[in-house]
N, C-alpha and C positions, 0 to 999 in steps of 0.2 A: 322685421316690421312687416306687418300680414297684409299680404294681396289687397285687402278690403277697405283701405286705407289708402289711396289713390292721391288723395290732397298731402295725407301727411309726410308721402312719398316723396312729391311736386318740394313740400316746402325743404324738405332733406337734401336733397338735391341739389336746387338751391343756397342751400346754408353750404355746404363743401365746397360750391363754385366760390361762392365770396370770400371762405375762408382761402382757399386756392391763390385766391386774386391779392389778396392779404396779404398771405407768404411771400407771392412774385413784387408786390412794391415794397416790403419789407428790403430780402432782396437785393433787389435793386439801390436801394437808398442808403445803405450799407456798403454796398462794392460800389456806389461810387464818390460814397464820403473818401473808401479806400483809394479810387484814385486818383482824388485831388489833393489826396495829403500827400505834403512834403517829408512829411517823417517816416522811415522804412519800420520802426518799432509800431506804427502808428496801421502803415500799410498793411502789415505782418497782424498786427492783431484783428484789425476786420473784415481783411481775409480768409479768418479762420473765424471770424461769427456769420461768415456769408455761408460760407459750409457746411457749421452747421446747422442753419436754415435750411440750407439746400435738404439736409438730410432729414430734417424735423418733416420737411414738408412732403417728402418719401414715405416717411410714415404715417403720415394722413392722407396721401393719395391712396397706398394698401391698403387700407382700416374703411375708404369708403363702400359704401352699399351699393352691390351690383346697379344696370340699370338695367339688363336685360337676364336673363338665364339660356346659359351655356356651360358646356362641360370647358371646367378648367382644370392647368396642370399645377395641382398644390402642391407639387415638390416646388418652381420655380415658384410660386404665390411665396410659398415660405422661406422660402430661398430670400428673395429679393425682401421681406418682410424684414427678416431679421440682419440682415447687412443692413440696414438703413438703423435698426434699433440698439447694433451694435455701435454704429458711428457717430448717435446723436444719444445715445441715453449711455451705453455703457462703458468704452475707450475710457472716457478720464477717471471711473471707477476703478479701475483695472479691471471690469469682470470679462472674461472671456465666457464667448457662444462659439455653442458650437450644434449644426447641424446635420443629423444625422435620416434621412427619408430614402426613404424606395418610392419609384415610379406609381404614379397614384394620380387617377383623374376623379374631377367632383365636381357636383352640382357649382352653378357660382356663391348661390344661399348658400350653401354648405361650408365654403371654401371661405367664403366674408367671414361667416360666425364661427371656425375656427382660428380664421386669424384677429379675430375678436380676444376669444377667451386665451391665445397664445400671448398677445399682448398683455393683457390683464398680469398673465404670471409671472411673465419673467419682469413687468417693472414689479409686482413684488417684489420677486424673488431678489432683483438690485435693491429694492428698496431695504427691505427686513432682511435677508440673509447673513449677510454680510459685516454690518457694522465696520464698518469701512479695511476693512479686510480684502487682499486681492482673493478672488475666489472665479466658479467655473459656473454655468446653466449650459446644459443639454438640450433639445428638442427633438422628440425625435419622431418618426410618421411609416406608420407600418401599416398593414393588410392584414389581417389574421379571419380566415373565413371568410366570411359574408359581413364581417365589420371592419371600422378600418378604426388605427388603436394611437392615439398623438400621448406621448409622454414630455413632460416640463424635468429635469431633475436638476439640483443643483449640489452644492457641496458645501454650502452655511451650516448657519446653528438657528437660523429659525424655530421656533418655540409651537408645539402645535398646540398650544390653547390661548393663541391669540383669538380677540373677538373677532367674530368675522363680519368684514366692515360693504360697500357697499358694492365694491370689485368686486366680491366674491356671490352677491344677491346677480348684480350681472352675469356674469359667468352661468348661474343656476340656469335666470329666462333662459342663455344662447343655446347651454346643454337641453332644454326643451324644444327648442327649434329645429336640436339636430335629430330631436327622436332619439339620446344618448344619456349615456350615466358619468358623474362624473366623482370621481375618488382622491385624497389627499393623504397621505401616510409621509410621519416628522419621521426623522430617529436621529440619532447620535454624530453620522455621516453624512446629513442635510436632509433633503424631501424631496419629494416625487408627486407629484399631480398626472393622473389618469384619466384621460377622456375617452370614451367609445363609444360608436355610432356605429349605423348601417349602414353596409357600402354597395353603391348601385351602378357609379359613374363609370366601372370598367366595362358594361356590360355594351355600355356606346363608342365605348372606343375602338378604333382600326386596329383589322390584324394586325397592321405592321407596329401600331405604339404595344399591341399584347403583348408582340415577341420580344420584344424591347426588355420590356418590364419582366418578362421571366427570364429572360436573357441575364439582367443584372442582379435577379434575384437568386439564380442560380451561379452567379460570380461569385457573390458578396452578402445578398440579402439586400447593405444601405451603401449611398454612398454621402460618405460626411463631408460636410463645410465648415472648417475652421475659419470664425471671421477676427479672432484676436490670436498671439502664440503664448505657449506657453501654457497650454489647460491643464490646470492640477487634474490628477484622476480624483473621478467620482465614483463611488464607492452605491454597485446599486443594491445593494442587500437580499430583501425580498423582492423587491422587484424587477428584477432579472427579465429584460426582454425576450423573447423568442430569437433576435439575429443579433444580439450583442454579441 
């Protein structure tokens, strides 16, 4: 959202605040019902519902537009988002999620836009790529020279001729805000979505953080976080990344 529309930003923040309160109220009501129930089966079921609501609330919180400009640890941000998405949307579908990321600092508005894009791509893959089968989604974040690159891969079987929906239109607008480009590739072994945009955040990081980042890249380029077990192999094909 443009800074030239401060009233819209205030309204959006107020809406997010109210949604957070509604989540809190719903979780409280379900938890209270579980505590009052005399049935162990009902207690277990309602506790599961409360936990699921917690995870959905965490996804919503991660996707809120930042209130102030600052440098954000993009790897930690995506790790939190992916963990919440795995627990809320993917676990019951038996879809495994992996995040492979280098240390990377981004301006908060870029981090937010990137998170919105990754959320939409993971949601689309979960909805269309697996048709009820066990599968895997992999999110990669890396720096390539003066560019940041994020890839979302899946090993499903979504067709490349699916008509673009509202989600892809939103992604296109978010990409414009990043000043980057977006590309998708489809094949028999799955699909790959690629986001590339200018990277400037690293110039403002401390020497200590830069040293840690360089050390991590020298050791193995990325750290992998697996949010579900038994991830099927994700074939990259022509979409191979520099540190794979």
